[in-house]
C-alpha positions in Angstrom: -17.8 -101.4 15.6 -15.9 -98.8 13.5 -16.4 -97.6 10.0 -12.7 -97.0 9.5 -9.5 -97.0 11.6 -8.6 -93.3 10.9 -10.9 -90.5 9.7 -9.2 -87.5 8.1 -10.9 -84.2 7.7 -9.5 -82.1 4.8 -8.0 -83.3 1.5 -5.3 -80.6 0.9 -1.7 -81.6 0.7 -1.6 -82.3 4.5 -4.6 -84.5 4.6 -3.6 -86.4 1.5 -0.1 -87.0 3.0 -1.6 -88.4 6.2 -4.0 -90.7 4.2 -1.2 -91.9 1.8 1.2 -92.7 4.6 -1.5 -94.6 6.5 -2.6 -96.6 3.4 1.0 -97.4 2.4 1.2 -99.1 5.8 -2.0 -101.0 5.4 -4.2 -98.8 7.7 -7.8 -98.3 6.7 -8.7 -94.7 6.5 -11.3 -92.4 5.0 -10.7 -88.8 3.9 -13.5 -86.3 3.5 -13.4 -82.8 2.1 -16.2 -80.2 1.7 -15.1 -79.1 -1.7 -16.7 -80.8 -4.7 -13.5 -80.8 -6.6 -9.8 -79.7 -6.4 -9.4 -76.0 -6.6 -7.3 -74.8 -9.6 -5.4 -72.2 -7.6 -1.6 -71.9 -7.3 -1.8 -71.1 -3.6 1.1 -72.8 -1.9 3.8 -73.3 -4.6 7.2 -73.7 -3.0 8.4 -77.2 -2.3 11.4 -77.6 0.0 14.2 -80.1 -0.4 13.2 -81.9 2.8 9.6 -82.4 1.5 11.0 -84.0 -1.7 13.1 -86.3 0.5 9.9 -87.3 2.3 8.1 -87.8 -1.0 10.9 -90.1 -2.2 10.2 -92.3 0.8 6.5 -92.2 -0.2 7.1 -93.1 -3.8 5.8 -89.8 -5.2 9.0 -87.7 -5.8 9.3 -88.7 -9.4 5.8 -87.6 -10.3 6.2 -84.4 -8.4 9.5 -83.6 -10.1 7.9 -84.2 -13.5 5.2 -81.6 -12.7 7.5 -79.0 -11.0 9.9 -76.4 -12.2 13.3 -75.6 -10.5 13.5 -72.7 -8.1 17.1 -71.8 -8.4 17.4 -68.4 -6.7 15.9 -65.1 -5.5 16.5 -61.6 -6.6 15.9 -58.9 -3.9 15.3 -55.3 -4.9 14.9 -52.3 -2.6 13.6 -49.1 -4.1 14.5 -50.3 -7.6 18.1 -51.4 -6.8 19.3 -54.9 -6.6 20.2 -55.6 -2.9 20.8 -59.3 -3.0 21.0 -62.3 -5.3 20.4 -65.5 -3.4 21.3 -68.7 -5.1 19.4 -71.7 -3.7 22.2 -74.2 -4.0 22.0 -77.1 -1.5 25.1 -79.1 -0.4 26.1 -81.9 -2.8 24.9 -84.7 -0.4 21.4 -83.3 -0.4 19.5 -85.1 -3.2 17.0 -82.5 -4.1 16.9 -78.7 -4.6 14.1 -76.2 -4.3 11.1 -76.6 -6.6 7.9 -74.7 -7.6 4.8 -76.7 -7.9 1.2 -75.3 -7.8 -0.8 -76.6 -4.9 -3.4 -78.2 -7.3 -0.6 -80.2 -8.8 0.7 -81.3 -5.4 -2.8 -82.5 -4.6 -3.1 -84.3 -7.9 0.1 -86.2 -7.4 -0.7 -87.2 -3.9 -4.3 -88.0 -4.8 -3.4 -90.3 -7.6 -0.9 -92.1 -5.5 -3.5 -92.5 -2.8 -6.0 -93.8 -5.3 -3.5 -96.5 -6.3 -3.9 -97.8 -2.7 -7.6 -98.1 -3.2 -8.7 -94.9 -1.3 -10.6 -92.0 -3.0 -11.4 -88.6 -1.5 -15.1 -88.4 -0.4 -15.8 -85.0 -2.0 -18.6 -82.7 -1.0 -18.6 -84.3 2.5 -17.8 -82.0 5.4 -17.1 -82.9 9.0 -19.4 -80.8 11.1 -18.9 -82.1 14.6 -17.4 -85.1 16.6 -17.3 -86.7 20.0 -14.6 -89.0 21.4 -14.5 -91.6 24.1 -12.0 -94.1 25.4 -12.5 -96.4 22.4 -12.8 -94.1 19.4 -14.2 -91.0 17.7 -17.7 -90.5 16.3 -17.7 -87.9 13.6 -20.9 -86.3 12.1 -20.5 -85.5 8.4 -22.8 -83.6 6.0 -22.9 -84.3 2.3 -23.5 -81.8 -0.5 -27.1 -82.9 -0.5 -27.5 -81.9 3.1 -27.7 -85.5 4.4 -26.0 -86.0 7.8 -24.6 -89.3 9.0 -22.2 -90.6 11.6 -18.8 -92.2 11.0 -17.0 -94.2 13.7 -13.2 -94.3 13.7 -10.4 -95.2 16.1 -8.7 -91.8 15.5 -9.5 -88.5 13.9 -7.0 -86.2 12.2 -7.9 -82.6 11.5 -6.3 -81.3 8.4 -9.1 -78.9 7.8 -7.3 -75.6 7.6 -7.2 -72.3 9.6 -10.9 -72.4 10.5 -10.6 -76.1 11.6 -13.8 -77.7 12.9 -11.6 -80.3 14.6 -9.5 -77.7 16.5 -12.7 -75.8 17.5 -14.3 -79.0 18.6 -11.4 -79.7 20.9 -11.7 -76.2 22.4 -8.0 -75.6 21.9 -6.6 -72.0 22.0 -5.3 -70.6 18.7 -3.5 -67.5 19.8 -1.4 -65.1 17.7 -1.9 -62.0 15.7 -3.1 -60.6 12.3 -1.3 -58.4 9.9 -3.1 -55.2 9.0 -2.2 -55.3 5.3 -4.3 -57.0 2.7 -2.7 -58.7 -0.3 -3.7 -59.9 -3.7 -2.5 -63.0 -5.6 -2.5 -63.6 -9.3 -1.3 -66.3 -11.7 -0.1 -64.6 -14.8 2.5 -64.7 -17.5 5.3 -62.0 -17.4 7.3 -60.8 -20.3 10.4 -59.3 -18.7 14.2 -59.5 -18.9 15.0 -61.3 -15.6 16.6 -64.8 -15.3 14.3 -67.8 -15.4 13.9 -69.9 -12.3 14.4 -67.0 -9.9 11.9 -65.6 -7.6 11.7 -61.8 -7.3 11.1 -59.8 -4.2 10.8 -56.0 -4.8 10.2 -53.7 -1.8 9.7 -50.0 -1.4 11.0 -48.5 1.9 9.7 -45.3 3.3 11.9 -42.7 5.0 11.8 -44.6 8.4 12.9 -47.8 6.8 9.5 -49.6 7.0 8.3 -51.5 4.0 5.3 -49.6 2.5 4.9 -51.5 -0.8 5.9 -55.0 -1.8 5.9 -57.3 -4.9 6.8 -61.0 -4.8 6.9 -63.1 -8.0 7.4 -66.9 -7.8 8.1 -68.9 -11.0 5.5 -71.5 -11.9 5.7 -74.4 -14.4 5.0 -73.2 -17.9 6.4 -70.5 -20.1 7.0 -67.3 -18.2 4.4 -68.1 -15.6 4.5 -66.5 -12.1 2.4 -66.3 -9.0 2.4 -62.7 -8.1 1.6 -61.3 -4.6 1.4 -57.6 -3.8 -0.6 -55.1 -1.6 -4.3 -54.6 -2.6 -5.3 -51.4 -4.3 -7.6 -49.0 -2.4 -10.7 -50.0 -4.3 -10.3 -53.7 -3.3 -9.4 -52.9 0.3 -11.7 -53.3 3.3 -9.3 -51.2 5.5 -9.2 -48.0 3.5 -6.4 -48.9 1.1 -3.5 -47.8 3.2 -0.1 -49.3 2.3 1.7 -48.3 5.5 3.0 -51.5 7.1 2.2 -52.0 10.8 2.9 -54.7 13.4 0.7 -57.7 13.5 -2.3 -57.1 15.7 -3.0 -59.5 18.6 -5.7 -62.0 17.9 -6.5 -63.3 21.4 -8.0 -66.6 22.1 -9.7 -68.9 19.6 -13.1 -67.2 19.6 -11.7 -63.8 18.8 -9.1 -65.1 16.4 -11.8 -66.7 14.3 -13.2 -63.3 13.5 -10.0 -62.1 11.8 -10.0 -63.1 8.1 -7.2 -65.5 7.0 -6.6 -66.9 3.5 -8.2 -66.3 0.1 -11.3 -64.2 -0.4 -12.8 -65.0 -3.8 -15.4 -62.2 -3.8 -12.8 -59.5 -4.4 -10.9 -60.8 -7.4 -8.2 -58.3 -8.7 -8.3 -57.5 -12.4 -5.4 -57.3 -14.8 -5.1 -53.5 -14.4 -4.4 -54.0 -10.7 -1.5 -56.3 -11.5 -0.2 -53.9 -14.1 -0.3 -51.0 -11.7 1.7 -53.0 -9.1 4.3 -54.0 -11.8 4.6 -50.4 -12.9 5.3 -49.3 -9.3 7.7 -52.0 -8.3 9.0 -54.2 -11.1 12.8 -53.7 -11.3 12.6 -53.9 -15.2 9.9 -53.2 -17.7 7.3 -56.0 -17.5 4.2 -56.9 -19.4 1.6 -59.2 -17.8 -0.8 -61.4 -19.7 -3.0 -64.5 -19.5 -4.3 -64.2 -16.0 -5.5 -67.7 -14.9 -6.9 -66.6 -11.5 -6.6 -63.9 -8.8 -7.8 -63.3 -5.3 -7.4 -61.1 -2.2 -6.0 -62.6 0.9 -5.2 -61.8 4.5 -2.4 -63.1 6.7 -2.5 -64.1 10.4 0.0 -66.0 12.6 -1.3 -68.3 15.2 -0.5 -71.7 16.7 -2.7 -74.2 18.6 -2.2 -74.7 22.3 -1.7 -78.4 21.6 -1.6 -80.5 18.5 -4.1 -83.0 19.7 -6.1 -84.4 22.6 -7.0 -88.1 23.2 -7.7 -89.7 19.9 -7.9 -86.5 17.9 -5.0 -84.7 16.3 -4.3 -81.5 14.3 -1.9 -81.0 11.4 -1.0 -78.2 9.0 -3.0 -75.0 9.0 -5.4 -76.4 11.6 -2.4 -76.3 14.0 -0.4 -73.3 12.8 -0.7 -70.4 10.3 1.8 -67.8 9.5 3.1 -65.6 6.6 4.0 -67.4 3.4 7.6 -66.1 3.6 10.0 -68.8 2.6 7.3 -71.3 1.6 7.2 -72.9 5.0 3.5 -73.5 5.6 2.5 -76.4 3.3 5.9 -78.0 3.8 5.7 -77.9 7.6 2.2 -79.3 7.4 3.2 -82.2 5.1 5.9 -83.1 7.6 3.4 -82.8 10.5 1.2 -85.4 8.7 4.1 -87.7 7.9 5.4 -87.6 11.5 1.9 -88.4 12.8 0.9 -91.0 10.2 3.7 -93.5 10.9 3.1 -93.3 14.6 -0.7 -93.8 14.1 0.0 -96.8 11.9 2.1 -98.5 14.5 -0.5 -97.7 17.2 -3.4 -99.0 15.1 -1.5 -102.2 14.4 -0.9 -102.7 18.1 2.9 -102.3 17.8 3.5 -99.0 19.4 4.3 -97.9 23.0 1.4 -95.8 24.3 3.7 -92.8 24.6 4.6 -92.8 20.9 1.5 -90.8 19.9 2.3 -88.3 22.7 5.6 -87.6 20.9 3.8 -86.1 18.0 3.0 -82.9 19.9 6.4 -83.0 21.6 8.3 -83.1 18.3 6.1 -81.1 15.9 4.7 -78.2 18.0 8.2 -76.7 18.7 8.8 -76.8 15.0 5.5 -75.0 14.4 6.4 -72.3 17.0 9.8 -71.7 15.4 8.4 -71.5 11.9 5.7 -69.0 13.0 8.2 -66.8 14.8 10.7 -66.9 11.9 8.2 -66.2 9.1 6.7 -63.2 11.0 10.3 -61.8 11.4 11.1 -62.4 7.8 7.8 -60.9 6.5 9.1 -57.4 7.2 12.4 -57.4 5.4 12.7 -60.9 3.8 14.9 -63.9 4.4 18.0 -62.0 3.4 17.8 -59.9 6.5 18.2 -63.0 8.8 21.2 -62.4 11.1 22.5 -66.0 10.6 25.1 -66.8 7.9 23.8 -67.6 4.5 24.5 -71.3 4.5 22.6 -71.8 7.8 19.6 -69.7 6.6 19.4 -71.7 3.4 19.5 -75.1 5.2 16.9 -73.9 7.7 14.6 -72.6 4.9 15.1 -76.0 3.1 13.9 -77.6 6.4 17.0 -79.7 6.7 17.9 -78.6 10.2 14.8 -79.8 12.0 15.8 -82.1 14.9 14.0 -84.0 17.6 16.9 -84.4 20.0 14.6 -83.7 23.0 12.0 -86.3 22.0 11.3 -89.0 24.6 11.2 -91.6 21.8 14.8 -91.1 20.6 18.1 -92.0 22.3 19.8 -89.2 24.3 22.3 -87.4 22.1 26.0 -87.6 22.9 28.7 -85.0 22.4 30.4 -86.8 19.6 30.7 -85.7 15.9 28.2 -86.6 13.2 24.4 -86.6 13.2 22.9 -87.3 16.6 19.7 -89.1 17.5 16.8 -86.9 16.5 18.7 -85.3 13.6 17.8 -85.9 9.9 19.7 -88.9 8.6 21.8 -87.5 5.6 22.0 -89.2 2.3 25.2 -90.5 0.8 26.3 -92.3 -2.3 28.8 -95.1 -3.2 27.2 -98.0 -1.5 28.0 -101.3 -3.2 25.6 -104.2 -3.3 27.3 -107.5 -4.3 24.6 -108.1 -6.9 23.8 -104.6 -8.2 26.2 -103.4 -11.0 26.0 -99.7 -10.0 26.5 -97.9 -6.7 23.5 -97.1 -4.5 22.4 -94.2 -2.4 21.6 -94.6 1.2 18.1 -93.3 0.5 17.6 -96.2 -2.0 17.7 -98.4 1.1 15.2 -96.3 3.0 12.6 -95.8 0.2 9.1 -97.0 1.1 10.5 -98.6 4.3 9.6 -98.2 7.9 12.3 -98.4 10.5 15.8 -99.4 9.2 18.7 -100.6 11.3 22.1 -100.0 9.8 25.0 -101.9 11.4 28.3 -100.5 10.4 31.7 -102.2 10.8 35.1 -101.0 9.8 36.6 -104.5 9.9 35.4 -108.0 9.6 35.9 -108.9 13.2 33.4 -106.2 14.2 30.6 -108.0 12.4 30.5 -110.7 15.0 27.0 -110.9 16.4 25.4 -108.7 13.7 23.1 -111.5 12.5 21.9 -112.2 16.1 21.4 -108.5 16.7 19.4 -108.1 13.5 17.2 -111.1 14.3 16.5 -109.8 17.8 15.7 -106.3 16.5 13.3 -107.6 13.9 11.6 -109.7 16.6 11.1 -106.6 18.8 9.7 -104.7 15.9 7.6 -107.7 14.9 8.6 -107.3 11.3 8.3 -103.5 11.0 12.1 -103.2 10.6 14.6 -103.8 7.9 18.3 -104.5 8.7 21.5 -103.9 6.7 25.2 -104.5 7.4 27.2 -101.6 6.0 30.9 -102.5 5.9 34.1 -100.7 5.1 35.3 -101.1 1.5 37.8 -103.9 2.3 35.9 -105.6 5.1 35.2 -109.3 4.6 31.5 -110.0 4.4 31.7 -113.8 4.4 29.6 -115.4 7.1 27.3 -112.4 7.5 23.7 -113.4 6.6 22.2 -109.9 7.1 22.1 -108.1 3.7 25.5 -106.5 3.2 26.6 -103.4 1.4 30.1 -102.0 1.2 30.8 -98.3 1.8 32.6 -98.2 -1.6 34.1 -94.7 -1.3 33.9 -94.3 2.4 31.2 -91.6 2.1 28.9 -93.3 4.6 31.6 -93.3 7.2 32.4 -89.7 6.6 28.8 -88.4 6.5 28.1 -90.1 9.8 31.5 -89.6 11.4 31.9 -93.3 12.2 34.8 -94.9 13.9 34.2 -98.6 14.4 31.2 -100.7 15.1 28.0 -98.6 15.2 24.3 -99.2 15.1 22.1 -96.5 13.4 18.4 -96.7 13.8 16.5 -94.7 11.2 12.9 -93.8 11.7 10.2 -93.9 8.9 10.5 -90.1 8.6 14.2 -90.3 8.0 15.4 -89.0 11.4 17.8 -91.0 13.6 16.2 -92.7 16.5 19.5 -94.0 17.9 23.2 -94.0 17.4 25.0 -96.7 19.4 28.7 -97.4 19.3 29.8 -100.1 19.7 26.7 -101.8 18.3 25.3 -103.9 21.1 22.2 -105.9 21.8 21.0 -104.2 25.0 21.2 -100.6 23.8 19.7 -101.4 20.4 16.8 -103.2 21.9 16.3 -100.4 24.5 16.2 -97.9 21.6 13.5 -100.0 19.9 11.5 -100.3 23.1 11.0 -96.6 23.1 8.9 -97.0 20.0 7.7 -100.6 19.9 5.5 -102.3 22.6 7.5 -105.2 24.0 
């Protein structure tokens, strides 16, 4: 007897994403958080284009956009001189740009959507321990009143942050290092003559080229609001107040790493004079700060869990990986962890998934976490502009649009042909024509709030032969957890095709996917290609589905 199908520890953006994606798919879940209410702090603020694409699939993109402000570029200053002006312009086929959204607003948007599915956060309730067996997980939770009780679930997901009870309960290593510097954060209004919508990174380099002082200002929604981060002044420091940068110190195994502070420390809140002093030292133009909403001191570590789960228990977000905030990668990576895990958990709970599907969560997401940790540590010293890759590649990587699962056991092996391969993100395109709709559609319109989608492309009418039978067979294998479309060249005759048909009105779908003749494209719930099969044929399509679905 279980109390719920999935128990989620932690109701930050990562835990809320996991809960929302499970509930959207009809999975019963409970989400607990030790905090009595949402914290009003602008901690994680950068929202990447890839996260907005995921939120579109979840139905929350519009609410997030309404609450956010555009993040259009970054100005980089070194010793008072402008070194780089980086414009955050994504390619035209990417539907969203970069945004700034305070974490409390992200949590509000996700929480309200989750509540619409009938699930509320159980506030003031903390997971303190758990055990697991072959049939499920028994979690012990403690309420704000000190009452302890047990909750039985089929699976447990730990989204409970850097000091995760779930990770410690699994006994997983959390190795990495800690940065010697301490920083302070503040949410203030700035009156200065710099372009709106641009982040500012101002560094001071000492004679040997090392960064010995740093100021980062990220625009927030509201008039002239910024989240400022800079080194702590001596009177707030626990390390003597030195500003000399040093390498990250090794943290060792989980027990030693737990002793190194990471995150916000509310007992040492900076005051306005501390912010003003930092601005006087580093702001590239005269600046006046006012209306401080909150402030805190924080420390940075970089660590990654040895595995992202064990048995029926999984980790996501800061419970699995922590790193410098450079490039706003942390929260976005965690949200994508949760999305990747949730659709796989849902199919498993429903009895539709191959047993190995859940194993692919660690296989796919841990390499992403490793790359993000390594890259953000490298960027922390001199900034993203010092990356050796070309600017376009750096931008797409920071936008998290280059993540691929080509080595995953649950996607078809990639070929050497052009266009996106199995495991790659499925790009959006426009100009799709529905015979009933009076305006063109985007491909992402077809994917919104869907699970797996099978796209059957034909460049001529004769290539559509067998499409209906193939679509029926595919839906049977997926037992209803699949939507099929026939996408035809602009002049291809659709008569006789019963599968819903769209025409590639401007040929953009063919160009984006480098198609040449009959092709089957299987798109996963997270918007990555699971298979690319040309010519479209029954056996290979069903084999691709059998990597995911139990048959």
